[in-house]
C-alpha positions in Angstrom: -99.1 -2.3 -159.2 -99.7 -5.9 -158.0 -103.4 -7.0 -158.0 -105.3 -8.4 -154.9 -104.9 -11.9 -156.3 -101.0 -11.5 -156.3 -101.3 -10.2 -152.7 -103.4 -13.1 -151.7 -101.1 -15.6 -153.4 -98.1 -14.1 -151.5 -99.7 -14.4 -148.1 -100.6 -18.1 -148.8 -96.9 -18.7 -149.8 -95.7 -16.9 -146.6 -98.2 -18.8 -144.4 -96.9 -22.1 -145.9 -93.4 -21.0 -145.3 -94.1 -20.0 -141.6 -95.8 -23.3 -141.0 -92.8 -25.2 -142.3 -90.5 -23.7 -139.8 -92.7 -24.8 -136.9 -94.9 -21.8 -136.1 -98.4 -22.7 -134.9 -101.2 -21.9 -137.2 -102.5 -19.0 -135.0 -99.0 -17.4 -134.6 -98.4 -17.7 -138.5 -101.7 -16.0 -139.3 -101.1 -13.1 -136.9 -97.8 -12.8 -138.5 -99.1 -12.5 -142.1 -101.3 -9.6 -140.8 -98.3 -7.6 -139.9 -96.2 -6.7 -142.9 -93.2 -5.6 -141.2 -92.9 -8.8 -139.1 -93.7 -10.9 -142.3 -90.8 -9.1 -144.1 -88.4 -9.6 -141.2 -89.3 -13.3 -140.6 -89.1 -14.1 -144.4 -85.7 -12.6 -144.6 -84.5 -14.4 -141.4 -85.8 -17.7 -142.8 -83.7 -17.1 -146.0 -80.7 -16.0 -144.1 -81.0 -19.3 -142.2 -81.4 -21.3 -145.4 -84.3 -23.2 -143.8 -86.9 -22.5 -146.6 -87.6 -26.3 -146.7 -88.3 -26.3 -143.1 -86.8 -26.7 -139.6 -87.5 -27.9 -136.1 -90.1 -26.0 -134.0 -87.3 -25.0 -131.5 -85.2 -23.5 -134.2 -88.2 -22.0 -135.9 -89.4 -20.2 -132.7 -86.0 -18.7 -132.0 -86.0 -17.4 -135.6 -89.2 -15.8 -135.0 -87.8 -14.2 -131.9 -85.0 -12.9 -134.0 -87.4 -11.4 -136.6 -89.4 -9.6 -134.0 -86.7 -8.6 -131.4 -83.2 -8.3 -133.0 -81.8 -4.8 -132.1 -82.5 -2.4 -135.2 -79.0 -0.9 -134.8 -77.2 -4.2 -135.4 -79.0 -5.7 -138.3 -75.5 -6.2 -140.2 -74.9 -9.1 -137.5 -78.3 -10.8 -137.7 -77.1 -13.5 -140.4 -74.2 -14.5 -137.8 -76.7 -14.9 -135.0 -79.0 -16.9 -137.4 -76.2 -19.2 -138.2 -75.5 -19.9 -134.5 -79.2 -20.8 -134.2 -79.4 -23.1 -137.0 -76.1 -25.0 -135.9 -77.7 -25.3 -132.4 -74.9 -23.2 -130.7 -77.6 -20.8 -129.5 -80.4 -23.0 -128.5 -82.4 -21.5 -125.7 -84.3 -18.3 -125.3 -81.9 -17.2 -122.4 -78.9 -17.4 -124.9 -80.9 -15.5 -127.5 -81.7 -12.6 -125.1 -78.1 -12.5 -124.1 -77.1 -12.1 -127.9 -79.8 -9.2 -128.3 -78.2 -7.5 -125.3 -74.6 -8.1 -126.7 -75.5 -6.7 -130.3 -77.5 -3.8 -128.8 -74.3 -2.6 -127.2 -72.1 -3.6 -130.0 -74.2 -1.9 -132.7 -73.0 -2.3 -136.3 -69.3 -2.3 -135.2 -67.1 -5.3 -135.7 -66.9 -7.7 -132.7 -64.7 -10.8 -131.6 -66.7 -14.0 -132.0 -65.0 -15.2 -128.7 -66.5 -12.3 -126.8 -69.9 -13.0 -128.4 -69.8 -16.7 -127.5 -68.7 -16.0 -124.1 -71.6 -13.5 -123.6 -74.2 -16.0 -125.0 -72.9 -19.1 -123.3 -72.1 -20.9 -126.5 -70.5 -24.2 -125.8 -71.3 -24.1 -122.1 -73.0 -27.4 -121.0 -74.5 -27.8 -117.7 -74.7 -31.4 -116.5 -77.9 -32.9 -115.0 -75.9 -33.6 -112.0 -75.0 -29.9 -111.6 -78.7 -29.0 -112.1 -79.9 -31.6 -109.5 -77.3 -30.3 -107.0 -78.3 -26.6 -107.5 -82.1 -27.4 -107.2 -81.4 -29.3 -103.9 -79.5 -26.2 -102.6 -82.4 -23.7 -103.7 -84.9 -26.0 -101.8 -82.9 -26.2 -98.8 -82.6 -22.4 -98.7 -86.3 -21.8 -99.1 -87.5 -25.0 -97.3 -89.4 -23.2 -94.5 -91.5 -21.3 -97.0 -92.1 -24.3 -99.2 -93.3 -26.4 -96.5 -95.8 -23.5 -95.5 -96.9 -22.8 -99.0 -96.9 -26.4 -100.3 -98.0 -26.5 -103.9 -99.0 -22.8 -103.8 -95.2 -22.2 -103.9 -94.3 -19.9 -106.8 -92.4 -22.4 -109.0 -91.2 -19.5 -111.2 -89.2 -18.0 -108.3 -87.5 -21.3 -107.6 -86.6 -21.4 -111.3 -85.2 -18.0 -111.3 -83.0 -18.9 -108.3 -81.5 -21.8 -110.3 -81.1 -19.8 -113.6 -79.3 -17.1 -111.6 -76.5 -19.7 -110.9 -76.7 -21.6 -114.2 -78.1 -19.1 -116.8 -77.4 -21.8 -119.6 -79.0 -24.7 -118.0 -81.7 -26.5 -120.1 -84.9 -25.1 -118.8 -86.8 -28.3 -119.4 -84.5 -30.3 -117.2 -84.5 -27.7 -114.6 -88.2 -27.9 -114.5 -88.1 -31.7 -114.2 -85.8 -31.7 -111.2 -87.9 -28.8 -109.5 -91.2 -30.8 -110.0 -89.5 -34.1 -108.7 -88.0 -32.3 -105.7 -91.6 -30.8 -104.8 -93.1 -34.3 -104.9 -90.2 -35.6 -102.8 -90.6 -32.9 -100.3 -94.4 -32.6 -100.0 -95.8 -35.9 -101.1 -98.6 -36.1 -103.5 -100.9 -33.2 -104.0 -104.0 -33.2 -101.7 -107.5 -31.7 -102.0 -106.4 -29.1 -99.6 -103.6 -27.9 -101.8 -106.2 -27.0 -104.4 -108.4 -25.1 -102.1 -108.4 -21.3 -102.5 -106.9 -19.3 -99.6 -109.5 -17.1 -98.2 -108.6 -13.5 -98.5 -107.8 -11.7 -95.1 -109.4 -8.2 -95.8 -108.3 -6.7 -92.4 -104.8 -8.1 -92.2 -103.1 -6.0 -94.6 -99.7 -5.9 -92.9 -99.6 -9.6 -92.8 -100.3 -9.6 -96.5 -97.2 -7.7 -97.1 -95.1 -9.9 -95.0 -96.2 -12.8 -97.1 -95.1 -10.9 -100.3 -91.6 -10.6 -98.7 -91.1 -14.4 -98.9 -89.9 -14.7 -102.5 -91.1 -18.3 -103.0 -94.6 -17.8 -101.4 -96.0 -15.0 -103.6 -97.9 -16.0 -106.7 -96.7 -14.5 -109.9 -94.2 -11.9 -108.9 -94.1 -9.1 -111.5 -90.9 -8.6 -113.4 -88.5 -5.7 -112.8 -89.7 -4.4 -116.3 -93.3 -4.4 -115.1 -92.4 -2.7 -111.9 -90.2 -0.2 -113.7 -90.9 0.1 -117.3 -88.2 2.7 -117.8 -85.3 0.3 -117.0 -85.0 -0.3 -120.8 -83.5 3.2 -121.4 -79.8 4.0 -121.0 -78.3 6.5 -118.6 -77.2 10.0 -120.1 -73.5 9.3 -119.5 -73.7 6.2 -121.9 -74.7 8.4 -125.0 -71.5 7.8 -126.8 -72.6 4.4 -128.1 -73.4 3.9 -131.7 -77.1 2.9 -131.9 -78.0 4.2 -135.3 -76.3 3.9 -138.8 -77.3 5.8 -141.9 -76.5 4.0 -144.9 -75.9 6.2 -148.1 -76.5 5.2 -151.8 -72.7 5.6 -152.4 -71.9 2.8 -150.0 -70.7 5.0 -147.1 -72.1 4.6 -143.6 -72.6 7.3 -140.9 -72.3 5.6 -137.5 -74.4 8.2 -135.4 -72.8 8.9 -131.9 -71.6 11.8 -129.8 -67.9 12.5 -129.5 -66.4 12.4 -126.1 -66.1 16.1 -126.2 -69.7 16.8 -127.2 -71.1 14.4 -124.5 -68.8 15.9 -121.7 -70.2 19.5 -122.7 -73.7 18.2 -122.6 -73.2 16.5 -119.2 -71.6 19.6 -117.8 -74.8 21.6 -118.6 -77.2 19.1 -117.5 -75.4 17.7 -114.5 -76.0 14.2 -115.7 -79.8 14.5 -115.4 -82.2 13.0 -117.6 -84.1 15.6 -119.9 -86.9 14.6 -121.9 -89.7 16.5 -123.8 -93.3 16.2 -124.6 -93.7 18.2 -127.8 -97.3 18.4 -129.0 -98.5 20.6 -131.8 -101.0 23.2 -130.6 -103.5 22.5 -133.4 -106.2 20.3 -131.5 -107.1 18.6 -128.3 -104.9 15.9 -126.8 -106.2 12.3 -127.0 -105.4 9.1 -125.1 -102.5 8.5 -127.4 -100.9 11.6 -125.9 -101.5 10.1 -122.4 -99.0 7.4 -123.5 -96.5 9.7 -124.8 -97.0 11.8 -121.5 -96.5 8.7 -119.4 -93.3 7.8 -121.1 -91.7 11.2 -121.5 -92.7 12.7 -118.1 -92.5 9.3 -116.4 -89.0 8.6 -117.4 -87.8 11.9 -116.2 -89.6 11.5 -112.9 -88.2 8.0 -112.3 -84.7 9.2 -113.0 -84.9 12.5 -110.9 -84.7 14.6 -114.1 -87.1 16.9 -115.9 -89.4 16.9 -118.9 -90.0 19.9 -121.1 -93.5 20.7 -122.3 -92.5 22.1 -125.8 -95.1 23.4 -128.2 -94.1 22.4 -131.7 -95.5 25.7 -133.1 -93.6 25.8 -136.5 -97.0 26.2 -138.5 -98.5 29.6 -137.8 -101.7 28.9 -139.7 -102.7 25.9 -137.5 -101.9 27.1 -134.0 -104.4 28.5 -131.7 -104.3 29.8 -128.1 -107.3 27.6 -127.3 -105.3 24.6 -127.9 -102.3 25.9 -126.0 -104.3 26.7 -122.9 -106.1 23.2 -123.2 -102.7 21.4 -123.5 -101.2 23.1 -120.4 -104.3 22.4 -118.4 -104.8 18.8 -119.4 -101.1 18.0 -118.8 -101.6 19.2 -115.2 -104.8 17.2 -114.9 -102.9 14.0 -116.0 -100.6 14.6 -113.0 -97.5 15.8 -114.7 -95.4 19.0 -113.8 -93.3 20.3 -116.8 -89.6 21.1 -116.1 -90.0 24.1 -118.4 -92.7 25.3 -120.9 -91.0 26.3 -124.1 -92.0 26.8 -127.8 -90.2 25.8 -130.9 -90.6 29.5 -131.9 -88.4 30.4 -128.9 -85.6 29.1 -131.0 -86.3 30.7 -134.4 -83.2 32.8 -134.3 -81.0 29.8 -133.5 -82.7 27.7 -136.0 -82.1 30.4 -138.9 -78.5 30.8 -137.7 -77.9 27.1 -138.0 -79.6 26.9 -141.4 -77.2 29.6 -142.7 -74.4 27.4 -141.2 -75.8 24.4 -143.0 -75.8 26.2 -146.3 -72.2 27.3 -145.7 -71.3 23.7 -145.1 -72.8 22.6 -148.5 -75.6 20.8 -146.8 -78.5 23.0 -147.9 -79.7 24.9 -151.0 -82.5 27.2 -152.1 -84.7 25.4 -154.3 -87.6 27.0 -156.7 -89.5 23.7 -157.5 -93.3 23.7 -156.9 -94.8 21.3 -154.4 -95.9 19.0 -157.3 -92.5 19.1 -158.9 -90.8 18.3 -155.6 -93.2 15.3 -155.3 -92.6 14.2 -158.9 -88.8 14.4 -158.5 -88.7 12.6 -155.1 -90.8 9.8 -156.6 -88.4 9.4 -159.5 -85.2 9.9 -157.1 -84.2 12.9 -159.4 -82.0 15.8 -158.1 -83.6 19.3 -158.2 -82.1 21.6 -161.0 -81.1 24.0 -158.3 -79.4 21.3 -156.1 -75.8 22.2 -157.1 -76.2 25.9 -157.3 -73.2 27.8 -155.6 -73.3 28.2 -151.9 -73.0 31.9 -151.9 -76.1 32.1 -154.2 -78.2 30.1 -151.7 -77.0 32.3 -148.9 -78.1 35.3 -150.7 -81.5 33.7 -151.7 -82.1 32.5 -148.2 -81.4 36.1 -146.9 -84.0 37.3 -149.4 -86.4 34.6 -148.2 -86.1 36.0 -144.7 -86.4 39.6 -145.6 -89.8 38.9 -147.6 -88.3 39.6 -151.0 -89.5 36.3 -152.6 -93.2 35.5 -152.9 -94.8 32.6 -151.0 -94.3 29.4 -152.7 -91.6 30.5 -155.0 -88.7 29.2 -152.9 -87.9 26.8 -150.1 -84.7 25.8 -148.3 -83.9 22.0 -148.8 -81.4 20.0 -147.0 -79.0 18.2 -149.4 -79.2 14.6 -148.2 -79.3 11.5 -150.4 -81.9 11.5 -153.4 -80.9 7.9 -154.1 -81.4 6.5 -150.7 -83.6 3.6 -149.8 -85.1 5.9 -147.1 -87.9 8.3 -148.5 -87.0 10.7 -145.6 -83.5 11.3 -146.9 -84.9 12.8 -150.2 -83.6 16.3 -149.5 -86.4 17.4 -147.0 -87.6 20.9 -146.9 -86.0 22.9 -144.0 -87.8 26.3 -144.4 -90.7 27.6 -146.5 -92.2 31.0 -146.9 -95.5 32.1 -145.1 -96.6 35.6 -144.9 -98.7 34.7 -141.8 -97.9 36.4 -138.4 -97.1 33.8 -135.6 -99.3 33.5 -132.5 -96.2 33.4 -130.3 -93.6 35.1 -132.3 -95.6 37.8 -133.9 -94.8 39.2 -137.3 -90.9 39.1 -137.1 -90.7 36.1 -139.4 -92.1 35.2 -142.8 -90.1 32.2 -143.1 -90.8 29.1 -140.9 -88.8 26.0 -140.1 -90.3 22.5 -140.9 -90.8 19.9 -138.3 -88.0 17.7 -139.8 -85.5 20.6 -139.6 -86.7 22.0 -136.2 -87.4 19.2 -133.8 -84.0 17.4 -133.8 -82.1 20.7 -133.5 -84.4 22.1 -130.7 -83.8 18.7 -128.9 -80.1 19.2 -129.1 -80.3 22.8 -127.9 -82.5 21.8 -124.9 -79.9 19.1 -124.1 -82.6 16.4 -124.4 -81.2 13.1 -123.3 -83.8 10.7 -124.5 -85.9 11.9 -127.6 -88.9 9.4 -127.5 -91.5 9.3 -130.1 -93.9 6.8 -132.0 -92.8 4.2 -134.5 -94.0 6.1 -137.5 -91.1 8.5 -137.0 -88.6 5.6 -137.0 -87.7 6.1 -140.8 -87.0 9.8 -139.8 -84.3 8.7 -137.5 -81.7 8.9 -140.4 -82.6 12.5 -141.3 -82.6 13.4 -137.5 -79.0 12.3 -137.1 -77.8 13.3 -140.5 -78.8 16.9 -139.5 -77.3 16.9 -136.1 -74.0 15.5 -137.6 -74.0 17.8 -140.5 -74.1 20.8 -137.9 -71.6 19.0 -135.4 -74.1 19.5 -132.5 -74.9 17.2 -129.6 -77.1 14.0 -130.5 -79.8 12.8 -128.2 -80.7 9.1 -127.7 -83.7 8.4 -130.0 -86.1 5.7 -129.3 -89.5 4.9 -130.8 -92.5 3.0 -129.4 -95.6 1.8 -130.7 -98.5 4.3 -130.9 -101.8 3.5 -128.9 -104.6 2.2 -131.0 -107.8 1.5 -129.3 -110.8 -0.3 -130.8 -114.1 1.3 -131.9 -112.7 4.8 -132.3 -110.5 7.0 -134.4 -107.2 8.7 -133.2 -106.0 10.8 -136.0 -106.3 14.6 -135.5 -107.6 15.0 -139.1 -110.5 12.5 -138.3 -111.1 13.9 -134.9 -111.2 17.5 -136.3 -113.6 16.3 -139.1 -116.0 14.7 -136.5 -116.0 18.0 -134.4 -116.1 20.6 -137.3 -118.9 18.6 -139.1 -121.0 18.2 -135.9 -120.9 14.4 -135.8 -120.1 14.9 -132.3 -120.7 17.7 -129.7 -117.2 19.3 -129.5 -113.7 18.2 -128.6 -114.9 17.1 -125.2 -117.8 14.9 -126.3 -117.7 12.0 -123.9 -117.8 9.5 -126.9 -114.3 10.8 -128.0 -111.0 9.4 -126.8 -109.8 13.0 -126.4 -108.6 13.5 -122.8 -111.2 16.4 -122.4 -113.9 13.9 -123.5 -112.6 11.2 -121.1 -112.7 13.5 -118.2 -116.1 14.8 -119.1 -117.4 11.3 -119.2 -116.0 10.8 -115.6 -112.8 8.9 -116.3 -110.0 9.9 -113.9 -106.5 10.5 -114.9 -105.4 7.8 -112.4 -107.4 5.3 -114.4 -105.8 6.5 -117.8 -102.2 6.3 -116.4 -102.8 2.9 -114.9 -104.1 1.7 -118.3 -101.2 3.2 -120.1 -98.7 1.6 -117.7 -100.3 -1.8 -118.1 -100.0 -1.7 -121.9 -96.1 -1.0 -121.3 -93.5 0.6 -123.5 -93.4 -1.6 -126.5 -92.3 -1.6 -130.1 -95.2 -3.7 -131.4 -96.4 -1.5 -134.2 -99.8 -3.1 -135.2 -101.5 -3.9 -131.8 -105.0 -2.9 -131.3 -106.0 -2.5 -127.7 -109.5 -3.4 -127.1 -111.6 -0.7 -125.3 -112.7 -3.2 -122.6 -109.0 -3.1 -121.3 -109.4 0.6 -120.7 -112.8 0.1 -119.2 -111.3 -2.5 -116.8 -109.0 0.2 -115.3 -111.9 2.7 -115.1 -113.9 0.3 -113.1 -111.1 -0.5 -110.8 -110.6 3.0 -110.0 -114.3 4.1 -109.6 -115.1 1.1 -107.6 -112.7 2.5 -104.9 -113.7 6.1 -105.3 -117.4 6.4 -106.4 -120.0 6.2 -103.7 -123.1 4.2 -104.3 -126.4 5.8 -105.0 -129.6 5.0 -106.8 -131.4 6.1 -109.9 -134.1 4.6 -112.0 -133.9 5.2 -115.8 -137.3 4.2 -116.9 -139.7 4.5 -113.9 -142.6 2.4 -113.4 -145.0 3.2 -110.7 -145.6 0.9 -107.8 -148.3 1.7 -105.2 -148.1 -0.2 -101.9 -151.6 -0.8 -100.9 -150.8 -1.8 -97.3 -148.9 1.2 -96.3 -150.7 4.3 -95.2 -150.5 7.0 -98.0 -149.2 9.8 -95.9 -146.4 7.7 -94.2 -142.7 8.5 -95.1 -139.8 6.8 -93.6 -136.1 7.6 -94.0 -134.0 4.4 -94.6 -130.3 4.0 -94.6 -128.4 3.0 -97.7 -124.8 2.3 -97.9 -122.4 4.6 -99.9 -119.8 1.8 -99.7 -120.4 -2.1 -99.8 -118.0 -2.5 -96.7 -119.3 0.4 -94.7 -119.1 0.0 -91.0 -122.4 0.4 -89.1 -120.8 3.0 -86.7 -119.5 5.2 -89.5 -122.5 7.6 -90.2 -120.6 9.2 -93.1 -120.8 5.9 -95.0 -124.6 6.0 -95.1 -127.2 8.4 -96.9 -130.9 8.7 -96.4 -133.5 7.4 -98.8 -137.2 8.1 -98.3 -139.7 5.2 -98.3 -143.3 5.8 -99.0 -146.4 3.9 -100.4 -145.5 5.1 -103.9 -142.2 3.8 -105.3 -140.6 3.6 -108.9 -138.7 0.6 -110.2 -137.1 0.0 -113.7 -139.7 -0.8 -116.2 -137.4 -3.7 -117.3 -137.7 -5.2 -113.8 -141.3 -6.1 -114.3 -142.9 -8.9 -116.5 -146.5 -9.9 -116.9 -145.2 -13.5 -117.3 -142.8 -15.0 -114.9 -140.2 -17.7 -115.5 -137.7 -19.7 -113.3 -134.7 -17.9 -114.5 -136.3 -14.3 -113.9 -135.6 -12.6 -110.5 -137.7 -9.4 -111.3 -141.2 -8.8 -110.2 -144.2 -10.5 -111.9 -147.9 -10.8 -110.8 -148.1 -12.9 -107.6 -144.3 -12.8 -107.1 -142.1 -11.2 -104.4 -138.8 -9.2 -104.5 -136.7 -7.2 -102.1 -136.5 -3.5 -102.6 -132.9 -2.9 -101.8 -132.2 -1.3 -98.2 -136.0 -1.6 -97.7 -138.8 -4.4 -97.6 -140.0 -7.3 -99.6 -143.0 -6.5 -101.9 -145.5 -8.7 -103.6 -147.3 -7.7 -106.9 -151.1 -8.1 -106.2 -152.6 -6.2 -109.3 -151.4 -4.7 -112.6 -153.1 -1.6 -114.2 -152.9 -1.9 -117.9 -153.6 0.6 -120.7 -156.3 0.3 -123.1 -154.1 -1.9 -125.5 -154.0 -4.4 -122.7 -150.2 -4.7 -123.0 -148.8 -1.4 -121.8 -148.3 -1.4 -118.0 -149.3 1.7 -116.4 -149.0 1.0 -112.7 -148.4 -2.0 -110.4 -150.3 -2.5 -107.0 -148.3 -4.4 -104.3 -148.2 -5.2 -100.6 -145.0 -5.1 -98.6 -143.8 -7.3 -95.7 -142.8 -5.0 -92.7 -141.6 -8.1 -90.8 -139.2 -9.0 -93.6 -139.9 -12.6 -93.1 -140.4 -13.1 -96.8 -136.9 -14.0 -98.5 -137.2 -13.4 -102.2 -134.4 -14.1 -104.6 -134.6 -10.9 -106.6 -133.3 -7.6 -105.3 -134.4 -4.4 -107.1 -133.3 -0.8 -106.9 -136.0 1.8 -106.6 -136.8 5.4 -106.0 -139.8 6.6 -103.8 -141.9 9.9 -103.7 -140.2 11.9 -100.9 -143.7 13.1 -99.8 -147.1 12.4 -100.8 -147.9 13.5 -104.4 -144.3 14.8 -105.0 -142.4 13.4 -107.7 -138.8 12.0 -107.0 -135.8 14.1 -108.1 -136.0 14.2 -111.9 -132.6 14.0 -113.7 -131.4 13.6 -117.2 -129.2 10.6 -117.9 -126.9 10.1 -121.1 -126.0 6.5 -121.9 -122.7 6.5 -124.0 -121.5 3.6 -126.1 -118.8 2.8 -128.6 -118.6 5.7 -131.1 -118.0 3.2 -134.1 -119.5 -0.1 -134.8 -116.3 -1.7 -136.1 -113.1 -2.3 -134.2 -110.9 -0.5 -136.6 -113.1 2.2 -138.4 -110.0 4.2 -139.5 -109.2 1.4 -142.2 -112.6 1.8 -143.8 -113.1 3.9 -147.0 -116.3 5.4 -145.6 -115.6 5.5 -142.0 -118.2 8.0 -141.1 -120.9 5.4 -142.4 -119.6 3.2 -139.5 -120.8 5.6 -136.7 -122.7 4.0 -134.1 -126.4 5.4 -134.1 -126.9 4.3 -130.4 -123.5 5.8 -129.2 -125.5 8.5 -127.3 -128.9 7.7 -125.8 -130.6 10.6 -123.8 -133.0 9.8 -121.0 -134.5 13.2 -120.0 -137.0 12.0 -117.2 -135.0 9.6 -115.1 -135.6 9.6 -111.3 -133.0 9.6 -108.6 -132.8 9.7 -104.7 -133.0 13.2 -103.0 -129.3 13.0 -101.7 -128.0 13.6 -105.2 -129.6 17.0 -105.4 -126.3 18.5 -104.0 -124.0 16.9 -106.5 -121.8 19.1 -108.5 -120.1 19.0 -111.9 -117.4 16.2 -111.9 -118.9 14.2 -109.1 -119.0 10.5 -109.8 -121.3 7.8 -108.4 -122.1 4.1 -108.8 -125.7 3.9 -109.6 -126.6 0.5 -108.2 -127.1 -2.2 -110.9 -126.8 0.4 -113.6 -123.1 1.5 -113.8 -120.8 4.5 -113.0 -122.0 8.0 -113.7 -120.5 11.5 -113.5 -122.3 14.9 -113.2 -122.0 16.7 -116.6 -121.3 20.4 -117.1 -124.6 20.8 -118.8 -126.3 20.4 -115.5 -128.4 23.4 -114.1 -129.8 24.3 -110.7 -133.1 23.0 -111.9 -131.9 19.8 -113.4 -128.9 17.6 -113.0 -127.4 15.7 -116.1 -125.4 12.5 -115.5 -123.1 10.7 -118.1 -122.6 7.0 -117.8 -118.8 6.6 -117.5 -118.9 2.8 -117.9 -121.2 -0.1 -117.2 -120.7 -2.2 -114.1 -119.5 -5.3 -116.3 -118.0 -5.7 -119.7 -121.0 -6.7 -121.7 -119.1 -6.9 -124.9 -116.8 -9.8 -124.1 -119.6 -11.7 -122.5 -122.0 -12.2 -125.6 -123.7 -9.0 -124.8 -123.9 -6.0 -127.2 
């Protein structure tokens, strides 16, 4: 095993190598942190023979090759690299065209002439041609350009030129566009830099502006508008997009025969069919929300259907509680399954195909213990029973099914390739014995299929068109296709995407289960967890979660950590539109208004929405105002300062929706520091214009306390951004992740709030009514603060 010093030395050498090929220091260091990209880029640099360095242009193109080259055509990567080094492929546009060409070609041989034509090799676009095309584009869009002036979206003009000359030098195109803008518009004026005021009420006009291509700032790409464009149509699934390399030098090029695809299309009618296949052994978390968005979203976008399939191959782990939760949460997330199925629905089919696999010589009954299997796999050694006669394995497998062999004494293993470079081809287990009744299938079976055996076959049996999963399953792609090929059945299109990793939390089911079972949190729906049940209880909407997932996109970047603030942004965006405003005071400090009669109570109007129209009564609610009000304790200081806008002795503030008040006296406790009560006078004429505005709650009638509520403030569950990488990750739990305020005050209108209602408590954040609420006392969970305090030097 290499030591840490060796590891550090390798990183330094790689960093030096990456800097030599022109990567900037930040990109180089980020690359070093990703083992997969580091390995790819190092290999590409050696293939290009530029270990002594190259131009930044070439280096950046090589970096793109390392991160984006189609996985199904790696055999052609050295060819592409030589085209880059020789400057035959020299622009990002040419490189993207090369990727598209190889993604379609796969590992098959190709004609260089076709490749060069597809990538524009040798095509030179003269400056005169570029200039003429730029003039034509400006003439076509002249009216809009003159109207928008320097607010014109240059990117759209660039796109028009590129459409006609895809291989033109982008730097020269940009120079001509900039020159033409100056020629047409003259020098930029101060008016060009002024922000255009937003027209809130003229929404139709806004849409009209967007219709003019060159007038819109930053038009989103087609991929942003429709992230599912990357996936092929079902009728295209005869192309080779995966090759399995065997240790004997043979290659399995995975694809459907024309006959198999025609049979599949005749059953599906050419519709897209996907599947969302959770194991019913825990609650779903936000990572599953991304999987749902991709699986259900693709099917919906293409007018197809998505199966909700419970992967229930382990009878010991499944619970009805989890099955019920998954069905309910999928519906809450806004998705409608095409069908609800269970892997156990196919147990008989799976068994019959296992018998067929043995008959074809591709499976055998093994008697090694789990430890022996582990040892033999590590040493790449065949099991002593690997070459037993087919008839013997058939007899033993039947004995396994009939319960004649003890648990742990036999397994059925696939006969794959024990010398492969892929660990997932080391004769994976297909069946094991478990004398445990199945929650869905009952006690019919005492042998159960493994995930590696069952999921690809059930994908085929359900005629799934697109089998989509996270990147950790990428190495299993070889065994997936090996098995379907060995059985001669339909092969779905497989594609992997990056799993969703969010900062300051853990996402593995094992860690989540430990947090729950060891009582570190209050159940699977604890609002601090990233379970979907926890997020819902916290007050997060499914709309916000789906918007967050869509914003991340469907990528294959396998080490990205998404900061929690990005999710919180989408939560705020949603709740700002849907949560009515209200008022609560967390830590009440009593203020007695001495110049207001003690028995006087006036109902004032407060806005539920910032843009509420005065003639819309439903947009307002009543708040009582009396001579006893409560403000936040943090909104009062004994010593004033210029940068402080709260209340202080002799200072005035405005009570939101009410009147200005001025502090005239302070009642202190015996310690001469603790403030017990403030005396103040109010200005009924409102002539006083203080800078500070405070939220408050008043006694609804003389001597009666305001509505008392419990408020729970939730924060990051872990102190570190990536607690999962820590050895003692439980020690990283944030002791302030949950703070309970049992005696907060709120306005009377909140008394009728019910579980799940959300509000914006002014100046405090967004809050949701918790299920622990009782008729006697409401409980509110803080969903999110009003601003991201973490990225602004706050917490």
